[in-house]
N, C-alpha and C positions, 0 to 999 in steps of 0.2 A: 505493500498500499504505499503511497506516496505521502509523505512528511511536510507539511505546510507547518512554516512558522508565522504565527499571526502577531503583527506587532500592535500592543496595547491593548488587550484581548478584555482589559475590564473597565475601560472609559474611551469614549463616551457610551452612556447606558445602553445604546442597542448592541454593542460590540459583542458581548456573550451570547445575541441570539445569531450571529452571523459563524461565530464560532462550534454553536449547536447544527447550525446547517451544513458546515464543513464535516463534522463528526457524522452527520446522517447520510453524508453520501459516500462514506466508508474512508476518510482522509483520516491520516494521524494527524491530531492539530497540537503544535506546541506554541504556548504563549511567550511572549518576549514582552516584559512590562518591569516596570520599579514597584509597582503594588506586592508587599510579603505574600507568598504563596498561601499564607494560613489567613489571610485576611480577603483572598479571592471569594466571590458567593458560590454557594454549592451548586448551581445549575451551571455556572461556569466551570468549578471544577471537574464536574460529569464529562464534560465535552472536551476537556485537555488530557491528550496523553503524556505530556511533559510541561516544565514551566522553566523558562530561563529568567531569572531575576536578575537586574540589572539596579547599580545604585542611582540612575537618572538616565532617562530616556534622550535626554540633550546633550549628555557627553558621548559626540558622535565617536570618539577615537575608543573610548571603553566599551562602548556597544558593540563596534564593529570586532574589535578583540575578542569579546566574549562571545558574537556570535561564531567568529571563525572557529575559536576554541571548539565551540559547540558541534560546529558541521564536521569538524575532523573525526567526532567518535560517532555522530549521527546524520548523517547527510539529510538535506533538506533539498525538496523539489521546487519550491516555491516559497516566495516570500510576499504577504499579504498586507496591506495596509490600507483601513478605511477611514482613519483620522488626518484630517489634513496637515497638522503641522509635523507629522511624522514623515510623510510621503516622499520627502526628498531622502532622508535617513533609510528608508525602505529604499530606494532606487538604488542608491550607494550600495547598500548592502547585495542587491540582486548582482551588480556588476562584480565587485569583489568575489562572489562565489561563482558567476559565470550561469546565472540563471536566467529564465525565461521572465517576462513582465516588462514593466517601463522603465527605462532608462532614466537616468539624472536628465538627460537632453528633453526626453519626450514628457518627464514629470514637470519640469520648469515652468512652462508656459499655463500649465494649471495652478500655479502656485501664485504667479506673477500677474497682475490682472493688466499691467501695460504690455509687457510681452505677449499674453494672450489675445488681447486687441488686436496689436500691429500683424499678427500672424493673420487674421481674421480679415483686418483691412486689407492686406496682401491677397487674399481669396476673392475679395470682392464681396464680402458680407458686412451688412450696414450694423455699425457699431456707432455707441455716441461718441463725440468728437472729445477727445482725451488728451490729456497730458501727464507724465511721470513729474514729481516734484518732490525733493528731500531738503527743501530750504523754504522759509516763510517768504523771501523774493520769489522763488521759482512758483509758488502758489499765485502770489499776486501777479506773475507775469502770464500763467496759465487762464487765470481768470479772465484778465485782457482778450487773449486771443479767444477764449472759447465764447465768453459771454455769460449774463446771468439769464435766469436761474441755473445753476450747476450743482454737482455733487462732491464732495470731499470724501473719499475713503481709503482706509487702508490697501495699498498692494496687496497684501497677502491676507487679508481679512477673511471672516467666515461671516454669512447672516448679514444684519446690519450692524454691529459694534462697531462703534466709532465711525458711523457714517451720518453725513450733516448734508442738506440742503440748505443753498446759501442763495438767497434772493438778489442782495447788493453790497455793496461795498461794506457796510456797516456790519452786515452778518457776518463778513470775511472776516473781520478785524475780531469778531467775538466768537468766531468759530477757531479759529488758529491758535489761541492757546490751548484750545482743550485736545487739539490732536498733537501736542508738541511731543508726547511719549511714542507716536508712531514714526519710526524713521523714514519711512516714504510712503507717500500717498498718492493717491489718483485723483486728478481734478478733471473731471468730465462733463459733460454736457448734461443737464436734465432732462429727462425722456417723459413726456405727460402720457400715460397710457396705464391700461390694467395690466397687471403683473402677472406671469402665468411660469409654469416649468415645463421643463422637457427633460423627463427621467428615463434612463434606459438600462437594460443590462444586455451587453455584448459581448460575443466572441470571435474572433478571426476576423474582427472588422465587420461583424454582421450586427444587425440588433435584433435580439431576440425576444424582448419586451420593451414597449414604450407608454409610460405614462405622463398626461398633464394635470398638473394641478391649478387651481386658481387661487391667490391670495385676498382675502378679505379683512380688514381693508389692505392698501396699498402698505408693505413691512415699513416702511420708514414712517409713515402715520403710526402704525401698530407701537412700533418703538418710542413713538414720543409722547403717546396719551396713556397714561397709566389706566383710566376707567375703560379703556376699550376691552374687548374680548376678543382677540386675533384668531381669524379662522385660516384654515388651510383646508380646500377644498379638491378631493381627486375626483375628475369629471369621468363620467361613465362613456359619454359620446366626444372622444377625443378627436374624432375624423370629422368633426362638424366642419363645414365649409369657412366659418369665421377664423378658425384655428388652423387653416392648412398652411398659412406663411409662415407660422412659428414651427410647425413640424418640419416644414422643407427646410426651413433655416438651421436647426438644430441637426437635421442630417449633413447637411454640408459642414457646420461646425466641427460635427465629430471626423469629419474627410479631411477638413483643412489640419486638425492637429493631430490627425496619425492616429487616432485612440483606436486600440485593438480589441482588447476584452478586461471586463468588470463592470463595474456599477458607474453611470454618470449623473450628473445633477446640474441642469442648465437652468437658469432664469431669464427671462425675456419679456418685452413689452409689447402691447398690442395697442397702436396708436388708436384716437377717432376715426383716423383716414383709413384703417386697415392696415399700415403698414407695423411688420415685425421688425422690433430693433433688440440685436442681441443684449445680455445684460453680463451676465458672466457665468463661467462654466467650471465644475470640480470635479475631479475622477475620484468622485465618493457617491456614496447615495446621500440623499437630503436626510437630515437629522429632524429635532423635533416631532416625531413620531410618524414623519411622512411616510416610512416604508410600511407601517402597520395600515395607514389609511388605504392603500396600494393593495395590501391585502385583501382587507375587507371588500374592495370593489366586485372582487369575483371568486373569495374562499380560496386564494392561493397562499404560499408559503415563498415569500421572495428571498428570505434569508438560505432558504436551502435552494431555491432559482439560483441565485447568483453562485452560491457555492458548485451548485451543478457545471454552471455556466464556465466558470473560471477551472476547473480541475479536470472535468471530463468533456469539456467543449460540445454541451449539449443545454437544450431547458426545456423541460418535460412538465413544467407548470401550467395549469389553464391558464391561457389569453382571454378567456371571456372577460367582459365586464358587465356585470349586472347590476350594478348601485352607484351611486354617487356618495362619494362618503367625505365628510366634514367633519374635523379634530377642532375644538372651541376652546381655547386657553383661556383660564381664569385667574384673576388678580384680586386678593382679600381686599379689603378696605381698611385701612388702620395699619398700624404696625404693630411688631412684637409676634405673639403666637396668635393661632388659629381660635379662636373661642366659639364660634358658632357658623353652621352654614345653613342656610334657608333657600328654599325652591325646589330642591332635589326631588324629595317625594313627588311633589306635585309634576314634574317633567317625568318620573319613571312612570306616573299613572297615566298621563297623557301620551305618552310616547311609547311608552312598552317597547316591543322587541325591536323598534327603531333607534334605540339607544343601545350600541353593542360595547362601549367600553366607559367605564368612570373611574378615574384615577385622581382622585384629590387628597391634598395634604389632610391628614386627621387631626383631630381636635387636640390641642395643646404642641403641636409641630409648628415649627418658628417659621414665619412667611420667608418666601425666597426673595432675593432682589431681583425684581423684576426687569432691570435693565440690563442684567446679566444673563438670564434665561429665559427663551420664549417660552418653556414649559412653565414657567410662573409657579402658582400654588396648585395646579392640576388641571385635567382636562376630562371633558367627554367627548365621544364620538359617536357619530350619529350616520344612519345611511338611510337611503330610500333609492327606489329606481327612477323616480322624478326628481327631476333637479330643481324646481320651484319649491316642491315639498321640503328637498331637503335643506335649502337656505332656510325656507321659514321655520323649521326644527331648531337649526344653528343661531339663529337670530332669536329664538325664544331662550335658549340656552344661555346666550350672552345678556338678556335682559332679566330673565327671571331666578336664574342661578344665583348666588351672592354668601361671598365666604367673608366673614368678617375677623379681624385680628385686633388685639389690644395689649 
């Protein structure tokens, strides 16, 4: 059986599920992480055949030395990493061991948003006007060249962290001190449009599975207003004519970047005129329970489907899409610990089997920092074959379910 070294199996939260998928398709899974083995969750330990603990995952030379020593005794066939900060190191490890998978050169455009967009510009794909900036002066020069409104965000960021919309010079002056801790930023044109995803599982340059999700409201707004309950909606009808420009662009993006095998997560804009504009892409699955809502669209298992694609070069999971599925993230009112939850029982009575997951912080748990995690203080997942019904249920969860902290 093939031995796969899995980078950071305990974090983020979905990683144990991908390890489980690898084990279920007959792979020998070796975890590589800095968490003490005894602290690994029990379900993850059941999926691992071995575990290589290192003092720190970002001491690259020490990790490389440890992996090389391990591979001398127990050769590995693949190295997989689905956590974005570790992807360049994983590529370096592959090159050192002569293993298949993404090289450092192939990985870098997925981590550097400017290099990514430059490659797509050369391929004739519509991207926002953009510039790299590593000084405040460079930010001002980029703003002058691009014009307002614009977006300032990290070159190697994920999600909407440290991302700001800037409407004029006054706002630029206020934003720049907030991103001084970011070494390099991308300054780019603000694109006004609905925001969607194009998610795939691929092998040998072919797309085995496709998903399109819709962000409600737009992520930047959801990251700005605490009282909102952000939603991600996995769409049943991904081949609706209105989405066709985004799907076509997604296929061209994968081709331009030379992606071969694994999970991808692309974000794109659909403007009021119907134009598709590229946002960004990562060579990993989406986070914030997005893989879960994909699974609920057709009762499949993409953790196992991904594992089968990368290790067996096939995909036997069902591709049917029976439901629209929405995850709604909840933020408690107040600070401190969760004291009470209101509205849940009424929602369960009203929507019954259409609510497929409930995961809220328990009474007594401390509130999470909503600016640091989209999961916030918990979530509900609803599904229905009809899109409008799904959206109405999701909105009702947003208004009727309330958590209180003190």
